[in-house]
C-alpha positions as CSV (number, residue, x, y, z in Angstrom):
1,M,165.1,108.6,32.0
2,G,166.7,108.8,28.6
3,Y,169.6,111.0,27.5
4,S,169.7,112.7,31.0
5,S,172.5,114.2,32.9
6,N,172.9,115.6,36.5
7,V,169.3,114.7,37.5
8,T,168.5,113.6,41.0
9,V,165.5,111.4,41.8
10,A,164.9,111.2,45.6
11,G,162.4,110.0,48.1
12,C,160.0,108.2,45.8
13,R,158.3,104.8,46.2
14,V,157.4,102.3,43.5
15,D,155.4,99.2,44.5
16,N,154.7,96.1,42.4
17,A,156.1,97.2,39.1
18,S,154.9,94.4,36.8
19,Y,156.5,92.4,34.0
20,Q,154.7,94.7,31.5
21,S,156.2,97.9,33.0
22,E,159.4,96.0,33.6
23,Y,161.5,98.6,35.3
24,C,161.0,100.8,38.4
25,V,163.8,103.2,37.3
26,W,165.4,103.0,33.8
27,L,168.5,105.0,32.8
28,W,169.2,105.1,29.1
29,N,172.3,106.9,27.8
30,S,172.4,108.9,31.1
31,S,175.3,110.1,33.3
32,G,175.8,112.1,36.4
33,C,172.3,111.2,37.8
34,C,171.5,110.3,41.4
35,I,168.9,107.8,42.6
36,D,168.6,108.4,46.3
37,G,166.3,107.3,49.2
38,K,163.8,105.3,47.1
39,Y,161.8,102.1,47.9
40,L,161.6,100.1,44.7
41,Q,159.7,96.9,44.3
42,G,159.3,95.4,40.8
43,F,160.4,93.0,38.1
44,I,163.7,94.8,37.8
45,C,164.2,97.7,40.2
46,V,166.9,99.6,38.4
47,Q,168.0,99.1,34.8
48,L,171.0,100.9,33.3
49,N,171.5,100.9,29.5
50,Y,174.6,102.6,28.1
51,S,174.8,104.8,31.2
52,S,177.8,105.7,33.3
53,N,179.0,107.6,36.3
54,N,175.6,107.6,38.1
55,V,175.1,107.2,41.8
56,I,172.5,104.8,43.3
57,H,172.5,105.4,47.1
58,G,170.3,104.7,50.1
59,N,167.6,102.7,48.3
60,T,165.7,99.5,49.2
61,L,165.6,97.2,46.1
62,T,163.3,94.3,46.6
63,G,160.9,91.7,45.1
64,S,162.5,91.3,41.6
65,G,160.7,88.1,40.8
66,N,163.0,85.8,38.7
67,Q,165.2,88.6,37.6
68,G,167.9,90.7,39.2
69,S,167.0,93.9,41.2
70,V,169.6,95.7,39.1
71,G,170.3,95.1,35.5
72,F,173.0,96.4,33.1
73,T,173.7,96.7,29.5
74,S,177.0,98.3,28.6
75,S,177.0,100.6,31.7
76,E,180.3,101.4,33.4
77,G,181.5,103.3,36.4
78,N,178.2,103.6,38.3
79,L,178.4,103.7,42.1
80,F,176.1,101.7,44.3
81,Y,176.3,102.0,48.1
82,H,174.1,102.0,51.2
83,N,171.4,100.1,49.4
84,N,169.4,97.3,50.9
85,F,169.1,94.3,48.5
86,T,166.2,92.2,50.0
87,G,163.8,89.6,48.8
88,N,165.3,89.2,45.3
89,Y,165.8,86.1,43.2
90,M,169.2,87.7,42.2
91,G,170.7,90.8,43.7
92,V,172.2,91.9,40.4
93,L,171.8,90.8,36.8
94,P,175.0,91.8,35.1
95,D,175.7,91.6,31.4
96,G,179.1,90.0,31.9
97,V,180.9,93.1,30.5
98,S,180.0,96.1,32.6
99,S,182.2,97.0,35.6
100,N,180.7,99.2,38.4
101,F,181.5,100.2,42.0
102,W,179.6,98.6,44.8
103,D,181.0,100.4,47.9
104,N,182.2,103.9,48.8
105,G,185.4,102.8,50.5
106,Y,186.1,102.4,54.2
107,P,184.6,103.1,56.6
108,E,181.5,104.3,54.7
109,G,181.0,100.8,53.3
110,G,178.9,99.2,50.6
111,N,175.5,97.6,50.5
112,Y,173.3,95.2,52.5
113,W,172.8,91.8,50.8
114,D,170.2,89.6,52.5
115,G,171.7,86.5,50.8
116,Y,175.2,87.1,52.1
117,V,175.1,84.6,55.0
118,D,173.5,81.9,52.8
119,R,176.1,82.4,50.1
120,M,179.2,82.8,52.3
121,G,178.3,80.2,55.0
122,S,180.9,79.9,57.8
123,M,182.9,82.8,56.2
124,A,180.1,85.2,57.1
125,R,181.8,86.8,60.1
126,D,182.4,90.3,61.5
127,D,185.5,89.8,63.7
128,Y,187.7,92.4,62.2
129,K,187.8,96.1,61.1
130,G,189.9,98.5,59.1
131,P,190.4,99.1,55.4
132,D,191.9,95.6,55.0
133,Q,189.6,94.0,57.6
134,D,192.6,92.8,59.5
135,Q,192.4,94.6,62.9
136,P,190.6,92.9,65.8
137,G,187.1,94.3,66.5
138,A,183.7,94.4,64.7
139,D,182.7,97.4,62.6
140,G,179.4,96.4,61.0
141,I,181.1,95.3,57.8
142,W,181.5,91.7,56.8
143,D,185.2,90.6,56.9
144,R,185.0,89.2,53.4
145,A,184.0,90.9,50.2
146,Y,180.8,90.0,48.4
147,P,181.6,88.9,44.8
148,I,178.9,89.6,42.3
149,N,180.7,88.4,39.2
150,D,184.2,88.7,37.7
151,N,183.8,92.4,37.1
152,N,181.8,93.5,40.1
153,T,182.5,93.1,43.8
154,D,181.2,94.8,47.0
155,Y,184.4,95.0,49.0
156,Y,182.7,96.3,52.2
157,P,179.3,94.6,52.4
158,M,177.2,95.8,55.4
159,V,176.1,93.5,58.1
160,P,172.8,95.0,59.1
161,E,170.5,97.0,56.8
162,Y,171.7,100.5,56.5
163,S,168.7,102.2,58.0
164,T,169.0,99.9,61.0
165,L,172.6,100.9,61.4
166,I,171.7,104.6,61.7
167,F,168.9,103.8,64.2
168,L,171.2,101.7,66.4
169,G,173.9,104.3,66.5
170,A,171.5,106.9,67.7
171,L,170.0,104.5,70.2
172,I,173.3,103.5,71.8
173,F,174.5,107.1,71.9
174,T,171.3,108.3,73.6
175,T,171.4,105.4,76.1
176,I,174.9,106.3,77.1
177,L,173.9,109.9,77.8
178,V,171.2,108.6,80.1
179,I,173.3,105.9,81.8
180,V,176.3,108.1,82.7
181,P,174.4,110.6,84.9
182,I,172.5,107.7,86.6
183,H,175.8,106.0,87.4
184,R,177.4,109.1,88.8
185,G,174.4,110.0,90.9
186,R,174.2,106.5,92.4
187,Q,177.7,105.2,92.6
188,N,178.1,106.1,96.3
189,R,175.0,104.3,97.4
190,P,175.2,101.0,99.2
191,Q,175.3,98.2,96.7
192,K,172.3,95.8,96.6
193,T,172.8,92.1,96.3
194,R,171.5,91.0,92.9
195,I,171.8,88.0,90.7
196,E,173.0,89.4,87.3
197,S,172.2,87.8,84.0
198,P,175.1,87.3,81.5
199,P,173.9,90.0,79.2
200,A,173.8,92.5,82.1
201,I,177.3,91.5,83.2
202,F,178.6,92.1,79.7
203,I,177.1,95.6,79.5
204,K,178.1,96.4,83.0
205,Q,181.7,95.5,82.4
206,L,181.8,97.6,79.2
207,F,180.5,100.6,81.1
208,A,182.6,100.0,84.2
209,T,185.0,102.9,83.9
210,R,185.1,106.3,82.2
211,K,187.9,105.0,80.1
212,N,185.8,102.1,78.8
213,R,182.8,104.1,77.7
214,A,184.1,104.5,74.1
215,T,184.9,100.8,74.1
216,A,181.3,100.2,75.3
217,L,179.8,102.1,72.4
218,F,181.7,100.1,69.8
219,G,181.5,96.9,71.7
220,C,177.7,97.0,71.8
221,F,177.7,98.1,68.2
222,G,179.9,95.2,67.2
223,E,177.9,92.6,69.1
224,F,174.7,94.0,67.5
225,C,176.3,93.5,64.0
226,K,176.8,89.8,64.9
227,R,173.3,89.3,66.0
228,T,171.4,92.0,64.1
229,S,168.7,92.1,66.8
230,V,167.7,95.5,68.2
231,S,165.4,93.9,70.7
232,V,168.2,92.0,72.4
233,Y,170.2,95.1,73.0
234,L,167.2,97.1,74.2
235,L,166.6,94.4,76.8
236,N,170.3,94.3,77.9
237,L,170.6,98.0,78.2
238,L,167.4,98.3,80.2
239,N,168.6,95.6,82.4
240,F,171.8,97.5,83.0
241,V,169.9,100.6,83.9
242,S,167.8,98.6,86.4
243,Q,170.9,97.4,88.0
244,R,172.0,101.0,88.7
245,S,168.7,102.1,90.1
């Protein structure tokens, strides 16, 4: 898009954009545009030239060959958040001058970078929460910022992919709605002698009292962020339900 303003491009899919076509989305001298909810796979997924104050949100940017999934030329003040950067040689190909925003503050967060753990090593932890990431408790945001270059930093990089985050929140909330009535209806029955697995004990303790149900929600969520495995938590939650039946 060239010389455009206040244009929204949403819900599209671009696969295997080649070296010849070069860019999946190209903004040239554009401002106030929004690229939202797209799947972009190509040589360079998003290229911004002389463009400012655009929003790139909720996209999957992948497969950029030996280039960056996002490229800049003299483009300032663009906002990138809740994007999934996966399978790229480089997440971003900056020009060394442009400065842009890579998160939407706390608690909304920034982007998912599949190379975060490899790059940060032992510093890749989610043990804290809060705007300064200094309060005990996981929140689905890495404790340390993700530096892109001297002018660009994602201060609240996401632990799991953003779409997975939404799915898990809905999953845990729905499971709690099912578990609470089951627990109330069966709490006066004689207890059966069972050998409980460690994951089942962990979930059982979190749900032990009415007071702890909120803690349970965020506890499960935080542990998921450390493991990023939906299947593990499905198994543990089902195990807990079976213990109450």
